[in-house]
C-alpha positions as CSV (number, residue, x, y, z in Angstrom):
1,X,0.0,0.0,0.0
2,X,1.1,3.5,-0.6
3,X,0.6,6.6,1.5
4,X,1.6,10.0,0.4
5,X,1.3,13.2,2.1
6,X,3.7,16.1,2.0
7,X,4.6,17.9,-1.2
8,X,8.3,17.9,-1.8
9,X,9.0,17.7,-5.5
10,X,6.0,19.1,-7.3
11,X,6.9,21.2,-10.4
12,X,7.2,24.7,-9.3
13,X,5.7,27.6,-11.2
14,X,7.7,30.8,-11.0
15,X,7.1,34.4,-12.0
16,X,9.9,36.9,-11.8
17,X,9.9,40.5,-12.6
18,X,12.7,41.5,-14.9
19,X,15.1,44.0,-13.4
20,X,13.8,43.7,-9.8
21,X,14.0,41.3,-6.9
22,X,11.3,38.7,-6.4
23,X,9.9,37.6,-3.0
24,X,7.8,35.2,-2.9
25,X,11.6,6.0,7.4
26,X,12.0,-18.6,18.1
27,X,9.9,-21.0,19.8
28,X,12.4,-23.5,21.2
29,X,12.7,-26.8,19.6
30,X,10.7,-29.2,21.8
31,X,12.9,-31.3,24.0
32,X,12.6,-35.1,23.5
33,X,11.2,-37.1,26.3
34,X,13.6,-38.8,28.7
35,X,15.7,-41.1,26.7
36,X,15.0,-44.8,27.0
37,X,16.9,-47.7,25.5
38,X,14.9,-49.3,22.7
39,X,14.5,-53.0,22.4
40,X,15.5,-54.8,19.3
41,X,12.0,-54.8,18.0
42,X,11.1,-51.3,18.9
43,X,11.8,-48.0,17.2
44,X,12.6,-44.7,19.0
45,X,9.8,-42.2,19.1
46,X,10.1,-39.4,16.5
47,X,11.2,-36.1,17.9
48,X,8.7,-33.3,17.2
49,X,10.2,-30.0,16.2
50,X,8.4,-26.6,15.9
51,X,9.9,-23.4,14.7
52,X,8.3,-20.0,14.9
53,X,8.6,-17.5,12.0
54,X,11.8,-15.4,12.4
55,X,11.4,-12.0,14.0
56,X,12.4,-8.8,12.2
57,X,15.2,-6.9,14.1
58,X,14.1,-3.7,15.8
59,X,15.2,-0.6,14.0
60,X,17.2,2.0,16.0
61,X,15.4,5.3,15.6
62,X,12.2,5.3,17.7
63,X,9.4,7.5,16.4
64,X,7.1,8.4,19.3
65,X,5.7,11.7,18.3
66,X,5.7,14.5,15.6
67,X,9.0,16.1,14.6
68,X,9.4,19.6,16.0
69,X,11.5,20.7,13.1
70,X,8.7,20.1,10.6
71,X,7.0,23.4,10.5
72,X,3.3,24.0,10.1
73,X,3.4,26.6,7.4
74,X,5.5,27.0,4.3
75,X,5.5,30.7,4.9
76,X,7.4,30.4,8.2
77,X,10.3,32.9,8.4
78,X,12.7,30.0,9.1
79,X,12.1,28.8,5.6
80,X,13.4,32.0,4.0
81,X,16.8,32.2,2.2
82,X,18.8,35.3,3.1
83,X,20.1,37.5,1.8
84,X,17.6,38.0,-1.0
85,X,19.0,39.1,-4.4
86,X,19.2,42.9,-4.8
87,X,16.8,44.8,-7.0
88,X,18.0,44.5,-10.5
89,X,20.0,41.2,-9.9
90,X,20.5,39.0,-12.9
91,X,17.6,36.7,-13.8
92,X,19.6,33.5,-13.1
93,X,20.4,34.7,-9.6
94,X,16.7,35.4,-8.9
95,X,15.7,31.9,-10.2
96,X,18.4,30.3,-8.0
97,X,17.1,32.1,-5.0
98,X,13.5,31.3,-5.7
99,X,14.2,27.5,-6.2
100,X,15.8,27.3,-2.8
101,X,12.8,28.9,-1.1
102,X,10.3,26.8,-3.0
103,X,12.0,23.6,-2.0
104,X,12.2,24.7,1.7
105,X,8.5,25.7,1.6
106,X,7.5,22.2,0.4
107,X,9.4,20.1,2.9
108,X,8.9,22.6,5.7
109,X,12.2,21.7,7.4
110,X,14.8,24.4,7.8
111,X,18.2,23.4,6.4
112,X,21.3,24.5,4.5
113,X,20.5,25.1,0.9
114,X,22.3,26.4,-2.2
115,X,21.5,26.5,-5.9
116,X,23.4,26.8,-9.2
117,X,22.3,27.0,-12.8
118,X,25.7,26.1,-14.4
119,X,24.9,27.5,-17.9
120,X,22.6,30.2,-16.6
121,X,18.9,30.4,-17.3
122,X,18.2,31.3,-20.9
123,X,15.5,34.0,-21.2
124,X,13.9,33.0,-24.5
125,X,10.4,31.6,-25.3
126,X,10.4,27.8,-24.7
127,X,14.0,27.7,-23.6
128,X,15.0,24.9,-21.2
129,X,17.8,25.2,-18.7
130,X,19.2,23.0,-15.9
131,X,19.7,24.0,-12.3
132,X,20.9,22.1,-9.2
133,X,19.4,22.7,-5.8
134,X,21.2,21.3,-2.8
135,X,19.6,20.6,0.6
136,X,21.8,19.4,3.4
137,X,24.2,17.8,0.9
138,X,21.5,16.2,-1.3
139,X,21.4,17.5,-4.9
140,X,18.2,17.7,-6.8
141,X,18.4,18.7,-10.5
142,X,15.7,20.9,-11.9
143,X,14.5,21.6,-15.4
144,X,13.6,25.2,-15.8
145,X,11.5,26.1,-18.8
146,X,10.6,29.6,-19.9
147,X,7.0,30.1,-21.0
148,X,6.3,29.8,-24.7
149,X,4.5,33.1,-24.5
150,X,7.6,35.0,-23.3
151,X,8.5,38.1,-25.2
152,X,11.8,39.8,-24.9
153,X,11.6,43.1,-23.1
154,X,8.4,42.1,-21.2
155,X,8.2,43.1,-17.5
156,X,7.3,39.6,-16.2
157,X,9.0,36.3,-17.0
158,X,6.9,33.1,-16.4
159,X,8.7,29.7,-16.1
160,X,8.1,26.2,-14.8
161,X,10.7,24.4,-12.6
162,X,10.4,20.6,-12.6
163,X,12.5,18.4,-10.3
164,X,14.2,15.5,-12.0
165,X,14.7,13.5,-8.7
166,X,12.8,13.0,-5.5
167,X,14.0,14.1,-2.1
168,X,13.7,12.0,1.0
169,X,14.2,14.1,4.2
170,X,14.7,12.1,7.4
171,X,12.6,14.3,9.7
172,X,9.8,14.5,7.1
173,X,9.7,10.7,6.9
174,X,9.7,10.3,10.7
175,X,6.9,12.9,11.0
176,X,4.8,11.3,8.3
177,X,5.2,7.8,9.8
178,X,3.8,9.1,13.1
179,X,0.9,10.9,11.4
180,X,-0.1,7.9,9.3
181,X,0.5,5.0,11.8
182,X,0.6,6.7,15.3
183,X,-3.1,6.6,15.7
184,X,-3.8,3.2,14.3
185,X,-5.0,0.5,16.7
186,X,-3.0,-2.2,15.0
187,X,0.3,-0.2,14.9
188,X,2.7,0.4,17.8
189,X,6.4,0.8,18.4
190,X,7.1,2.9,15.3
191,X,10.8,3.0,14.3
192,X,13.1,3.6,11.4
193,X,16.6,2.9,10.5
194,X,19.1,5.7,10.7
195,X,18.5,8.0,7.7
196,X,20.9,10.6,6.3
197,X,19.5,14.1,6.8
198,X,18.4,14.1,3.1
199,X,18.8,11.8,0.1
200,X,18.0,12.4,-3.5
201,X,16.6,9.4,-5.3
202,X,14.8,8.5,-8.5
203,X,11.2,9.7,-8.6
204,X,8.9,6.9,-7.4
205,X,12.0,4.8,-6.8
206,X,13.0,2.8,-3.7
207,X,15.2,4.9,-1.4
208,X,16.8,1.8,0.1
209,X,15.6,3.0,3.5
210,X,13.0,1.3,5.7
211,X,10.7,1.9,8.7
212,X,8.6,-0.5,10.8
213,X,5.7,-0.8,13.2
214,X,4.7,-3.6,15.6
215,X,1.4,-5.3,14.7
216,X,-0.5,-8.2,16.3
217,X,-1.0,-9.4,12.8
218,X,2.7,-9.4,12.0
219,X,5.1,-12.4,11.9
220,X,2.5,-14.5,10.2
221,X,-0.2,-13.7,12.8
222,X,2.0,-14.4,15.9
223,X,2.7,-10.7,16.4
224,X,5.7,-8.9,15.1
225,X,7.1,-6.0,13.1
226,X,5.8,-5.0,9.7
227,X,8.4,-3.5,7.4
228,X,7.8,-0.4,5.3
229,X,9.9,0.5,2.3
230,X,10.3,4.3,1.9
231,X,9.9,5.6,-1.6
232,X,10.2,9.1,-3.0
233,X,7.3,10.4,-5.1
234,X,6.5,13.7,-6.8
235,X,4.3,14.6,-3.8
236,X,6.8,13.5,-1.2
237,X,7.8,10.3,0.5
238,X,5.5,7.3,0.6
239,X,5.4,4.0,2.5
240,X,5.1,0.6,0.8
241,X,4.6,-2.5,3.0
242,X,7.1,-5.3,2.3
243,X,5.3,-8.6,1.8
């Protein structure tokens, strides 16, 4: 099953004014009965063995509540990137700044960011440029496309910015795990493995990271942990139960 919640990689729509700054996761083997010496005509009783299904190991990061660093509003001042470009700053500089704030506004977790558009952003109708936005060391490439209706000399420049990778942020995953499973009657002892602060992965791809919860239905109905695979989607991380 998949659950998705927070928006992290949705294509961004930007508008910038030319020439001015823009704000914007054993039952023991039964012991044989006391040994007795068999007679020549007798055969020893067969030893009965039972083995319970193996238990999943407990993951180290306990998730017992919401993550305080995941903010409620994308407009929170902690999600602003300072300093802002000065009035009249080059268009590429304005786009680089806007991309950082848009990424922070989606994940809602303050962190160290930077952005670079190596070849600049070409201001021509339909032009496509590539920019790289870094969050806590994880690099997410973006495709920046200028509107087909752009006209040179116009006051406003419209563009779309589309991420080419998904971003898995540890605190966002922990927070989402608690929100989705913390109130379920069949889910207790939420935990995850140790995540890096952030990791860029293929969109809708397996991040290689896992979380878990204890369920009375787990371990083939004997009670045990259910494992959740963490994936990165366009709208944020999602959990997929490992069968």
